[in-house]
N, C-alpha and C positions, 0 to 999 in steps of 0.2 A: 414790566419793570422799566424804570427810567433812571437817568443819572441823578445823583443827589437824593436818593430815596432810601427809606428804611426797608430792610429785607431780612431774610432768615437763611442761614446756611445749614446744610446737613452734610456730615462726613460719615461714610459707611466704611468700616474697616473689616475686610474679609480676606480670604486667601484666594489665590488664583486657581486653586484646585476646587473651589466651591462651585457646584453646578446645580441647576434646576431644570428638570425636564430635558436633560442632555445638553444644555447650553451653559456656557460660563455664566455664573451668577451676576458678575459685573455687567455683562451684555444684556441680560434679562432686566436688570434694574434700569439701565440707561434706556432701553427700548420702552419700558413701562413709563418712565418719566417723560419721554418724548410723546408717547400716546396720550398722556394726561395733560399735555400742554405746558410742562415746566419750561423755564427759560433756557436751560442748558444743563449739561453734565460734563464732568471731566473725570477720567479714570487714570490713576497714576499707579504704576507698578513700583514698589519700593525695592531698595537695595538690600535692606536688612530689617528684621523685626522679630518680635515674639508676642504671643498672646496669652490666653488663659492657661494653656498647657505649658508655658515657659520653655518651649522648644524654639531655639533660634533658627530662623530661616535667613539665608544669606546668599549673595551672588559670589561670595568668596570662593575661589576655585577649590580650596581644600574642604569647604563645607557646602558645596554646590547644592542648591535646593531647586526643585521644580515646583515648589509650593510657596512662592514669595507672597508677601503681603500686598494687598491691593486696596487703594483708597478711592472711593467714588465721592465726588463733591457735587452737590446740587445747591443752587442759590436761586431763590424766587421770593415772592411776597410771603409774609408769614402765613396767610390763609392757605395758599397753595401747598406750602411745605407741610403745614399741619394736616391737610387732607391726605398727603402722601405718606405720612408716618405710619398709619395702620397697614398700608400696603407693604411697607418695608418690614414691619413686624412679622407679617406672614411669610415673607421671602427669606429673611436672614435667620437661618437656623443656628449658626455659630458665628459670632462676630460682635462688633460694637457699632452702635449708631449714636452719634452725638449731634447736637444742634446748638446754634448760637445766633444771637441777633447781630446783624452786620449793617454797615452803611455802604450803599453802592455809590461810589464816587463818580465812576464813568461807566456808562452802558451804551454801546453803539452797535446797532444791528448792521450786518453786512448788506449792502445794496443788492437787491435781487437782480440776477443777470437776465438778459432778454434772450432766451433760447428759442 
């Protein structure tokens, strides 16, 4: 990916309690994205939300939940994202996956350290 390029973004909405093979699902998704050479991934833990079951999950001390919403965002070329979608379909049992076309305005890779 380069600055000032067309790209595609995927956001995956799941719960932090979702697991696959004993691992948190968000970690499995990020590891698989890295293995497949995607440009990067970000996992965000939400403060509040609800999904298909309409049960509110919150960090509010009166409604404290250990099952908060998690959003994983991946951005790469449309081709790489489209190749990754079938993988996500197999991984995400309950949740939502959305995609959209985006414009990458700035993309800078960190310089490799000389260790």
